[in-house]
C-alpha positions as CSV (number, residue, x, y, z in Angstrom):
1,M,13.5,10.1,-44.1
2,S,16.1,7.4,-43.5
3,D,15.7,3.8,-44.6
4,I,15.4,1.1,-41.9
5,T,16.6,-2.4,-42.5
6,H,14.3,-5.4,-42.3
7,D,16.1,-6.7,-39.2
8,E,15.8,-3.3,-37.5
9,W,12.1,-3.3,-38.2
10,L,11.6,-6.8,-36.8
11,A,13.6,-5.9,-33.7
12,E,11.4,-2.8,-33.1
13,L,8.2,-4.8,-33.6
14,E,9.5,-7.4,-31.1
15,R,10.4,-4.7,-28.6
16,C,7.0,-3.0,-28.9
17,G,5.0,-6.2,-28.8
18,A,7.0,-8.0,-26.2
19,F,4.0,-9.5,-24.5
20,S,0.2,-9.1,-24.4
21,G,-2.4,-9.3,-21.7
22,D,-2.3,-7.7,-18.3
23,E,1.1,-9.1,-17.1
24,G,2.5,-5.6,-16.5
25,A,1.6,-2.3,-14.8
26,T,1.1,1.1,-16.3
27,V,3.3,4.1,-15.4
28,T,0.5,5.5,-13.2
29,E,0.1,2.1,-11.4
30,I,3.8,1.8,-10.7
31,A,4.0,5.4,-9.5
32,A,1.0,4.9,-7.1
33,S,2.4,1.7,-5.7
34,T,6.0,3.1,-5.2
35,G,5.0,6.6,-4.1
36,R,7.2,8.1,-6.8
37,S,6.2,10.6,-9.6
38,D,5.2,9.5,-13.1
39,K,8.3,11.3,-14.4
40,W,10.6,9.4,-12.0
41,V,9.0,6.1,-13.1
42,R,9.2,6.9,-16.8
43,N,12.9,7.7,-16.5
44,R,13.6,4.4,-14.8
45,L,11.5,2.5,-17.3
46,R,13.4,4.1,-20.2
47,T,16.7,3.0,-18.7
48,G,15.3,-0.6,-18.1
49,L,14.0,-0.8,-21.7
50,A,17.4,0.2,-23.0
51,D,19.3,-2.4,-20.9
52,G,16.8,-5.2,-21.4
53,S,15.6,-5.4,-17.7
54,V,12.1,-4.1,-18.6
55,A,9.7,-5.3,-21.2
56,M,6.8,-3.3,-22.6
57,G,3.4,-4.7,-23.8
58,R,-0.1,-3.4,-24.1
59,A,-3.1,-4.3,-21.9
60,P,-6.7,-3.2,-21.8
61,R,-7.4,-0.5,-19.1
62,E,-10.4,1.7,-18.5
63,R,-10.0,5.3,-19.5
64,L,-11.4,8.3,-17.6
65,D,-14.4,8.4,-20.0
66,G,-15.3,4.8,-19.2
67,L,-14.1,3.3,-22.5
68,T,-11.5,0.6,-22.6
69,A,-8.2,1.2,-24.5
70,R,-5.0,-0.8,-24.9
71,V,-2.3,1.1,-23.0
72,P,1.4,0.5,-22.5
73,V,2.3,-1.8,-19.5
74,Y,5.7,-2.7,-18.2
75,R,7.2,-5.6,-16.3
76,L,10.6,-6.7,-15.1
77,V,12.4,-9.4,-17.1
78,S,15.7,-11.2,-16.7
79,K,18.3,-8.7,-17.8
80,G,19.1,-8.8,-21.4
81,K,16.0,-10.8,-22.4
82,K,14.1,-8.2,-24.4
83,G,10.6,-9.4,-25.3
84,G,9.5,-11.2,-22.2
85,G,10.4,-14.0,-19.9
86,A,10.5,-13.7,-16.1
């Protein structure tokens, strides 16, 4: 297992916890609203996360079994501003 620096760890935490609440949409919600497949949406989100135009957070959503869970949600941000902003 490789060692990770403190700065790399902080950057990863910031990226994963970019925002909280329900400011974003899930992959399934984006796919439904755009008429595209989940796979197509995931590929575009991956690109956006890499270039800083998409931020990821977690928001509560109801699961199929009726329980609530915090799931990944995504939103567009100003390019290069990883971690939020609009």
